[in-house]
C-alpha positions in Angstrom: -27.1 17.7 -8.2 -23.8 16.0 -9.0 -20.5 17.7 -9.6 -19.4 17.2 -13.2 -15.8 15.9 -13.7 -13.6 14.5 -16.4 -12.0 11.9 -14.1 -12.8 10.3 -10.7 -10.0 8.3 -9.2 -11.0 5.9 -6.4 -8.0 5.3 -4.2 -5.3 7.8 -3.3 -2.3 5.5 -3.1 0.7 6.0 -5.4 -1.1 4.8 -8.5 -4.2 6.8 -7.7 -2.7 10.2 -6.8 -0.2 10.0 -9.6 -3.0 9.4 -12.1 -5.0 12.3 -10.6 -1.9 14.5 -11.0 -1.5 13.5 -14.6 -5.1 14.1 -15.4 -4.9 17.6 -13.8 -1.8 18.4 -15.8 -3.7 17.5 -19.0 -6.4 20.0 -18.0 -8.9 17.5 -16.7 -11.2 18.4 -13.8 -10.3 15.6 -11.4 -11.6 14.2 -8.1 -9.7 11.8 -5.8 -11.7 9.6 -3.5 -9.9 8.0 -0.4 -11.5 6.2 2.5 -8.4 6.2 4.7 -5.3 8.4 4.5 -3.9 9.9 1.4 -0.9 8.0 0.1 -2.3 4.5 0.5 -0.4 1.5 1.8 3.0 2.6 0.6 3.0 5.9 2.4 1.0 5.0 5.5 1.6 1.3 6.2 4.4 0.1 4.0 7.5 1.6 2.3 7.7 5.0 4.0 7.1 4.0 7.7 9.3 1.0 7.2 12.2 3.1 5.9 11.7 5.7 8.6 12.0 3.0 11.4 14.9 1.3 9.6 16.8 4.6 9.4 16.7 4.8 13.2 17.8 1.1 13.5 20.6 1.7 11.0 21.9 4.7 13.0 21.7 2.7 16.3 23.7 -0.1 14.8 26.3 2.3 13.4 26.7 3.8 16.9 27.2 0.2 18.3 30.0 -0.3 15.7 31.5 3.1 16.5 34.5 1.8 18.4 35.8 0.1 15.3 36.3 3.5 13.7 37.3 5.3 16.8 33.9 6.6 17.9 33.0 5.9 21.5 29.3 6.5 22.4 27.8 5.3 25.7 24.2 5.1 26.8 22.7 4.9 23.3 19.2 3.3 23.4 16.1 3.1 21.3 13.0 4.9 22.5 10.2 3.3 20.4 7.6 5.9 21.5 9.9 8.6 20.0 10.5 6.4 16.9 6.7 6.2 16.4 6.3 10.0 16.9 8.9 10.6 14.3 7.3 8.2 11.9 4.0 10.0 12.4 5.6 13.3 11.6 7.2 12.0 8.4 3.9 10.5 7.2 1.9 13.6 8.1 4.3 15.8 6.1 4.0 13.6 3.0 0.2 13.4 3.3 0.0 17.2 3.4 2.1 17.3 0.2 -0.5 15.1 -1.5 -3.4 17.0 0.0 -2.1 20.3 -1.4 -2.3 19.1 -5.0 -3.6 21.9 -7.1 -6.7 21.5 -9.3 -7.7 18.2 -7.7 -10.7 17.8 -5.5 -10.2 15.4 -2.6 -13.1 13.5 -1.1 -12.5 11.5 2.1 -15.0 8.6 2.0 -15.9 5.4 0.2 -16.5 5.6 -3.5 -19.2 3.4 -5.0 -19.6 3.2 -8.7 -23.3 3.7 -9.6 -22.9 3.4 -13.3 -20.3 4.2 -16.0 -20.5 7.9 -15.3 -21.5 8.2 -11.7 -19.7 7.7 -8.4 -21.4 8.0 -5.0 -19.0 9.0 -2.2 -20.1 8.2 1.4 -18.1 10.8 3.2 -16.0 9.9 6.3 -14.5 13.3 6.9 -15.4 16.9 6.3 -18.8 17.0 4.6 -20.0 13.7 6.2 -22.9 15.4 7.9 -24.3 16.5 4.6 -24.7 12.9 3.3 -23.3 11.2 0.2 -21.8 13.2 -2.6 -22.6 12.3 -6.2 -19.7 12.8 -8.7 -20.7 12.7 -12.4 -17.7 11.9 -14.6 -16.5 11.0 -18.1 -13.9 8.4 -16.7 -13.5 6.3 -13.6 -10.2 4.9 -12.5 -10.1 2.2 -9.8 -6.9 2.3 -7.8 -8.0 0.8 -4.5 -4.8 -0.9 -3.4 -4.6 -3.7 -0.9 -4.8 -4.8 2.7 -2.8 -7.4 4.6 -4.0 -10.9 3.9 -4.1 -13.4 6.8 -3.9 -17.0 5.5 -5.6 -19.7 7.6 -2.4 -20.9 9.2 -2.8 -22.7 12.5 -1.6 -20.4 15.3 -1.9 -17.2 13.2 -4.4 -15.9 15.7 -2.1 -16.3 18.7 -0.8 -13.3 20.7 2.4 -11.8 19.1 1.4 -12.7 15.6 0.9 -9.4 13.7 0.3 -8.2 10.2 2.6 -5.5 8.6 0.1 -2.9 9.9 0.4 -4.1 13.5 4.2 -4.4 13.2 4.6 -0.8 12.2 2.6 0.4 15.1 4.7 -1.4 17.8 6.0 0.8 20.7 7.9 -2.0 22.4 10.9 -3.9 21.2 10.9 -7.5 20.1 13.6 -9.8 21.4 13.3 -11.9 18.2 11.4 -11.3 15.0 10.7 -13.9 12.3 
């Protein structure tokens, strides 16, 4: 037996979860389907983690320039493990905010469109042991986002070449970055 909904949104990135919120505000019964983390690329592997790491870098550079404004600091250093922990805390706080959306059912899994009114969700968290969930709906919105593309450039498979995802997970410092 399928759950009956007004709107199923496949993809919980900024486009998907905003659409789900708008649908719920208009009184629709809404489901949000996501096969990774809520918030999509922007929150988890793009804008937010980048800004969190850059904030630390900016503060470090300000400390280095301190003597020019009469501020002397010695022993300042960057602890990349601590930077990664802080980044994780920021992301988790924002994900929890999305997960607490009222009147929206969140399904962690991969959504497959069966027909114009049916979405099958192969669960990856929570109810996964119970098998796929069928969602019957009036409307389906596809907001599946993106993944890093690796063009076939000679040498792109060498050690040290990373995508944006890999770069944002680094716990050691680069001497140079291009």
